[in-house]
N, C-alpha and C positions, 0 to 999 in steps of 0.2 A: 157726969161732968158738966160743969157750967158752960152754957152755949157761948158766952162772950170769950171765955178762955180758949175754947176750941177755934172760934173764928179768928182770934188773934194769932193763935199758933199756926193755923193754915195759911194766914196771910204771910207770916214769917217764913214758912216753908216755901211758899210761892216766890217770895222775894229772894231768898237764898238760892232757889233753883234757877233763877235768872242771873243773879249777880255772880255766883261762883263760876259758872262756865264763861261768862263774859270777861270777868277779871282774869281768869286763867288764859283765855285767848289773847287778851291785851298784853299781859305780862310776857307770854311766849313771843308775841309779835315785836316786842321791843328789840330794836337792832343793837342798841348800845347796852352791852351786858355789864353787870355789876361784878367787880372782882371780889368774890367772897373767899377766895383761896383755892388751892389745888384739891382740897378735900372734897369739893363739890363734884369732882370728876368721878367719885366713887358712888354718887347717889343713884345712877341707873341700876347698879348692882343691888343696892339696898331696896330700891323700888321693885326689882324683880323678886326679891325675897318677900317683901310685903305682899305683893300680888299672889305669890305662891302660898303664903301663910293664910291669906284671906280666902283663897279657894278651898284650902283644907278646912278652915273653920266653918265655911258655909256648908260644906258637905257634912261635917260633924254635927252642926246645928240641925240639919235636916234629919239625920239619924236620931238625934236626941228627941226631937219633937215627934217623930214617928213612933218612938218608944215611950211617948207621953212623959218624958223628963222635962217638964216645963222650966224648972229652975236652971237646970244645966243648959237648956236651949237659950234661955235669957242671958246667962253669963257668956256663952260662946258668941252669941250675936252681938253683945256689947263689945267683946274683944274684936270682932270683925269690923264693927262700926268705928272703933278707935283706930284700928289699922287703916281704915278708909281715910280718916282725918290725917294720920301720919303720912300716908301715901300722898295726899294732896299737898301737904307741907313740903315733902321731899321733892315732888314733881315741880312745884313752882320754884323752889330754891334752885334746883338744877337748871331750869329753863331761863331764869333771870340772870344766871351767872355763866352759862355756857351756850354756845351756838348749837342749833339743832344738828343732829347727826343724820347724814344721808344714807339711805340703804344702798349698798353696792352690788347686790345680787342682780342677776339678769334672767331674762326669759320667764318661764312659768313661776319660778321662785319669787320674782319681783311682783308679779300679779297677785300671787297668793299673799305676800307680805302686805301689799297695799289693801287688799280685801280685808285682811285681819285688822290692820291698823285703822282703816276708815270705819269699819263696823264697830270696832272697839271704842273709838272716839264718839261716834254718834250715839251708841247705846249707853255710854257713860253719862252723856247729857240726859238721856231719857230716864235712866235709872235713879238719878239723884233725887228727884221729887218723890219717886216711889219708895225709896229706902227711907227718906225722911218721914214720909207718911206712915210707913210700916212701923218704924221705931216709935213714932208718936202714939199710934193706936195700940201698940204693945205695951208701952209705958203707962198709958191711961186705961189699960184693961178693957179696951174695946176690941175684943178678940175676933168677933165676926168681921169687923172692918179690917182688922189686921190680916186675917186669913184671905180676905178678898183681894187686898193689895198684893199680898205675897204670892198669889198665883202667878203674877207677872214679875214682881220685883226680884224674887229669889233667883229665877232662872236667868234673868237679864244680868243681875249682879254677878252670878256665877260665870256667865259667858264673858262679861267684861273682865273679871279677874283672870280667867284662864287665857283669854286672848291677850291680855297684858303680858302674861308670862311668855306666850308664844312670840309676840312681837319683840319682846326684850331678847329672847334667845336668838331670834333671827337677825337682829341689828347689833347684837353684842360684838361681833368681830369688827365692826366699823367704828366703834367708839375710839376716840383719840385719848390716850392716857397721858 
């Protein structure tokens, strides 16, 4: 691979890895919500489905690669990557059009929920540049580098997907319909 293309690609990955979390945080922090219609109240449920599907796809991709099915692995990982983009779109759309939902649980359930939520959010920021790099190295057939990044990226992404489902299931009773 030409060095200048890789340098430019890494620069874009770094830029996106900073801009996306900042943009999401800013959009969520906007107090004046945009009225996009009642349909947006269904987005948390769609996001829960997306996170569930992503978790399944990640495990499936791991099984495929362990069985040396590289083409199957590639297709499933692309599907997981596309779901990640769809998740981001749904998440931002929901939060720019609806107020945040407060967790109503008490006691140890509350502490568990916030542990899951905070670790989910922090690791979602950490995993973004790792996933982007892993995808880049996979697409450009730099498999040694792809595998090196994936030692961390896979498990963090799986944790983020699974904890997204757990957080959704725990807060689901408190959504205003």
